[in-house]
N, C-alpha and C positions, 0 to 999 in steps of 0.2 A: 523631455528633460525630467530627471528624477527629483522630486521635491525633498526638501529637508523634512524629516519626521521627528516627532518627540522621541526621546530615549526609550528603548524597549520595544520598538515597532520596526519590523523588517519586511522584505519582500513586497514593497508597495506596488499595487496594480490599480490604475485609475479605472473606476467603474462608472463614474458619472460626475458631471460638473455643471455649475450654473454661473451666473454673473459674479456672485460673491462667495461661493462655496464649492468645494470639491469633495468627492467621496472616494476613498481608497479601500481596497481590501488589503489587509496587512496581517503579518504574523505577530501576535503578542507573545514575546519571548518569555515573559515571567510566568505565564500560564500555558504556554505551548499550544496555542489555538489560533485559528483564523478569526478575525473580527473585521467589522467595517469601521472606519474612522471618518467622520465628517468634519472637515476643517473649514470654519467660517471666518473670513477676514473681516474684522470690525475694529476700527481704531478707537471708537467712542466707548468709554467705560460704561456709561449707563446702558447703552444698547447691548453691550456684551452681557451685562447682568440680566437684561430682559431675555436674551437668547438662552442663558443658563436656566432661567425660570421656565421657559417653554420646554426645554429638555427634561426638566423635572416633571412637568405635566405628563409627557409621554412615558416616563419611567414609572408613573403610577398606574398605567394601563396594563393590566395583567390578562392578556388574551393570547392564544396561540397564533392568531392571525396578525399580530402587531409585533414588529421586531423589538426585542428586549434591549433597553438601554443598560449598559454596564457601568459607564462612568462618564463624567463631564469634568473638564478642567480648562484653564487658560494657559496658553503657551504662545510666546512670540506674538502677542497682541492678536491672537486668534482664539476662537472657541473651538475646542476639540471634543467631539462626542463619540465615544466608542460604543458600538452596539453589535447586536447579533448579525453575523454575516449570512446572507441567504443567496444561494445561487438561483438565478431566474432571469426572466425577461419581463418587460412591462406589457400591459394589456395593449398599449399602442403598437408595439412590435408584432404582437399576435394578430391584431386587426389588419395590419399592413400585409400579412400573409394569407388573408382571406380564409379563416378557419371554416370547417363545415358546420351546418346548423346544430348538430348534436353537441359540438364543443361550445358553441355560442350559448346554448341553453345551460350547459354545465357551469360555465363561467358566471352567467347571470344569476343562477340560483345561489351560488356560493358568495357572490358579491353582495347580494341583498342580505343574506344571513350574516355576513361579516359586519355590515353597517348596522344591522339591528343589534348585534352583540355589543358593538362599540357604544351605541346610544344607550343600551341597557345599563352600561357601566357609568353613565353620566358624562360622556364626552361627545363632542361634535368635531368632525375633521376640518371642515370649512375650506378645503381645497381639493375636493374630489374631482379626478379626471383620469383618463386612461393611463397617463404617464405616472400616476401615483398609485397604480394598482400593479403589484408584482406577482407574477405567476411562477412558482417554483415546481419543477418536475418531481421533487421528493416531498415537499412540505405543503404544497397547495397555494392558496391565495393569501396575499398580505397587503395591508394598506401601509404606505410609506409616506415620508416627507410630512411630518406633523408640525411644521413651522407655525401654522395658524390654529392649532388645536385649542379648543376651549372647554374647560371644565364647567359643567352646568350644575354642580353639586352645591351651589350656594343658595339654594331655595328659589332660584329665579332662572327661568329658561330664556328670558329676554334680556338682551344686553344692548348698550348703545350701538347704533349702526356704524360700523367702520367698513370701508371698502377693502375687503381682503379676499384673495382667491384669484382664479384665472378667469378673465372676462367671459370667455365662451361658455363657461359652465356656471357662472354666477347667477343666483336668483335675482329677479328684477327688483325686489325690495331692498337689496344691498346697495343699489345705486341711489336710494333715497336716504341719505345719511342723517336726515333730521328725525327719522323714525327708528324706534326700537325694532329689532328683528329676533326671530326665534332661530338659533343656529341649527337645531335639529331639522326644521322645515327647509332651511336653505340646503342642507345636505341632501334631502329628498329631491329637491329640484335638480341638483347636480347629478344625482343618481339617474333621474329621468333622461338627462342629456346623454349620459354614458350608454344607457340602454337603447336609445334611439340610434346611436352609432353601432351598437353591437348587432342589431337586427335590421335587415332590409325591410322596406315597407310591407307591413302585414297588418290588416285592419283589426284582426282579433287581438294581436299583441299591442298594437298602438293604442287601442281603446283603453287598455290597462295602463300603459306607460304614460298616457296623457294625464292621468290622475295626478302624477307627480309634477307635471309642468304647468299647472294652473297658476296664473299670475297672482292670484290671491292666495297667500300662504295658508289661510284658514280653511280653504277648500281642498287642500292636499290631504293625503291620508294622515291619520292621527299619529302614526309611528311607522318606523321601518318594519317592525314585526307584523303589524296589521297588513301592510302592503305585501309582505312576503307570503302571508297566509293566502291572500287573494291570488297572487302570482302562482304559487305552488299548485293551487287547485286547478288553474287553467292550463298548466304546462307540466303536469306530473310525470308524464311518460317521455318527454322530449329529450331528456339528458341521459337516458340509459345507454350504456355501452361505450363509455369513454372514461378517461382519467387524466390526471395532471401530466403524467409522463408522455402520453400521446399528444397533449396540447402544447407543451413547452419543452419537451426533452431535447429534440434536435436543435431547436432555436437557441436554447440555453447553452448547449455545448458549443455551437458555432460562435455565439456572441462572446462567451468567456475565453475560448481559445484565441480569438483575435486580440482581445485585450491582454491576455497573458503573453503573447508573442511580442506585442508592442512594449510591454513592461520589461520583458527579458532582454530585448535589444537595448533599451535605455540603461538597464543595469550593467550590461556588458560594457558599454562605452564609459560607464562610471567606474569600471574595474571592480565591480562587485560580482565576481564570477560564481561564487557559490549560490547566491540568490538567483542569479541569471539562469544557471543550469537547472535548478529545481523548478523554476517557473516554466522553463522550456519542456521539461519532462511532463509537467502537469498539462501543458498545452497539447502535447501529443497524446496524453491519456484521454483528453476530452475529444480530440479529433485526430485519430491516427493517420488519416489520409491528407492532412493539411500540408500541402507541398512546401509552402514557405517555411513552416516549422521543421519539416524533415530536412530541408536544405540547411537551415541554421544549425540543427543538431549534427549533421554530417560534417560541417566545417568547424564545429566548436572545439573538438580536441586539437586539431591542427593549429587553430588560432591561439588556443591557450598554450600549446607547446611553443609556438614562436614567441609569445609574450614571455614565457618563463625562460626561454633561452636568452632573450635580450636582458632579462633581469639578472640571470646568472652570469652572463658575460660582463655586464656592468659591475656586478659585485666582484668578479675576479679582477677586473682592472683596478677597481677601488682598493682592493687588498694589496695589489702590486704597488700602487702609488704610495699607500700607507707604509709598506715595507721599505720603499725607497727613502721616504722621509725619515722613518725611524732609524734606518741604517746610516743615513747621511749624518744625522745629529749624533749618532753613536760613534761616528768615525770609522765605520767598518765597510763602507761601500767603495769599491774600486771603480776606476773610470770605465773599464770593460763592462762591469755589471750595469752601469748607468746606460751605456749604449744598448745593451740587450733589452732593458726595460723600455727604452724609447722605441725600439723596433717593434715590440709587442703592441705599444700604444698606436703606432702608425698602422700596423696591420688591421687594427680594429677600425680606425678612421677610414680605411679603404674597403671596409665590409668584408675583410678576409676572416670570416668568423670560424672557419674550420681549424685554424691554428690555435685560436683562443680556446675552442671547445676541447682540444686535445690535452689541455692542462689537467693535472690531477685534481681530484675533489670536485670536478664538474660532472654531474650526472645528467644524462639526456632523458627527457620525458618521453614516454611511449604512449601513443594514442589509444592503446587497448585499455588503458586504465586511467580513470579520472581521479586525481587526488583532491577530492572536494570534501568538505565537512558533511557529516551524515545529515540527511533531511529528517526533521522531527515531526513531519506532518502525518506520519503513519503510512506513507507511500513506500512500500518495500518491494513490490513486484514490478520490475521494470522490463519484463519480458516482451519480446516481439513474437510474430507468428509467421510460419513458413507453410506454404501450400505447394504441393507438387502434383502435376498432372501428366497425363500421357506416359505412365510408367509401364515399360514392357514387362510381359510376364516372365517368370523364371529367374529374375535377378534379385538383388538386395540393395536397399537404400541405406547408406551410412552417413550419419551426421556427426562430423568430427570423428570420434571413435566408437559411436553408439549405433547399433543396428536399429532401424526404424521399421515398424510394421507398415506394409504397403497401404492398408486402409487408413491408418493413422496419418500417414504422409499426405494422403488425398484430402482428408478432413481437416487437416491443419495441425501443426506442431508448435507448441509454445516453448520457447527457449530463451535463454538470457541474451541480453544485448551485447554485441561485440563482434569480433571476427570469427568466421566459421568456414568449414570446408564441407561441402555436400558432394557425395559421389554415388554412382550406381555401378555395381559390379555384377558380373555373370556368375553362374554356378561354379566356375573354376576359380573365382576370385580375381579375375582380370578387371581392371577399371575401364569401363566403357564410356563413362561420362563423369566429368568433374567440374565443380564450380566453387570458386572462392568468393565470399561476399561478406559484407559488414551489415549487421542488423542493429537498427536503432530501437530505443524503448518504444513499445507499442506499435512499431512499424509492421506492416503486412507485406511479405515478399512472395511472389508467385514464380514458380519454375515449371518448365516443361521439358521433359526428357524425350528427345527425338531420336 
């Protein structure tokens, strides 16, 4: 079900949700850009003010590894936080896919550096866990979900102990609420728990990681930076030969394409066809082989055509009825004309649409062209790809009316989405093989000439 959105936000795609909040990727129409909007349901005014204060805390963090907050506002008794949209997957999802050791080391190095940078700016996260570490194939590692973030720039690193965070990753001192705690040291403990999950048992690494997991916070490393220095010295060559695209590229595309298809279907049933279509296009761009998306795209023009025919038919009948009423009151309608109009209405009620569609001024929608508003997301190339194998020697490949080089045909032809005719002719110009087909955006079609 598509939720209501504040004015100025379109193309909603659910990317995450919890007990009291949901995160959507949306199009901000005023600035023509993709953003994430976090919507938190909270009826209590005081609690809403507290949530706005926490959002302001994150907005004051200026690091490349922290999603930038753009705006916060109240709407329909909810807190709405608009922020930088980042395509990626959580560290949890990556761990579930059992990455190789070189990728584990690459993630660990960058995670420790990111936490050190956050602490150097005077902030503690206080809810570190794999689900709150986002890996982007284009932009690297991010820390997200700053609901418990604490500024420590008040000349005191110790604050009254409140139980905040996820139990499996919380430092033991947090459970002793009568004592003051150091939020930087509790972050280090959570980091140690994450690193233990990141690496299988290894005495050399675990001896270093266990420094973070000491029950006494005073025995943990002085800072994330000092721990990073020790870690880097012991693992300097372990993360060479990989990058973020290898780590999360395919997972991110798989995850986003599934969410886009779900959103596209919901938008279709809500009759928001323009938004539906462009999310479907993006879905195929992320995963051209996604069979469910290909099936939806192939049916989309026909479905839209039927919908428009029904709308045009209803509009035609409405005009006819309005004409009858107008003529009746004007005294210009004869009994014979009333009978003709009733016959037209009855033909529609018995689904005899062909008679209705023959009326003047009713145009029939053709599936070759989609009359949708232009997408403003910068996505202008909706081509698909054609691959042709087993091409006999001595002939010519013709796509529509264009002669295609044989080598190009074998390596792949990029062409616009729509209906095409592919044929093979001999040296005399006789057509020996012919195929009509429809190509969808980003679709790959393979042909073999026997």
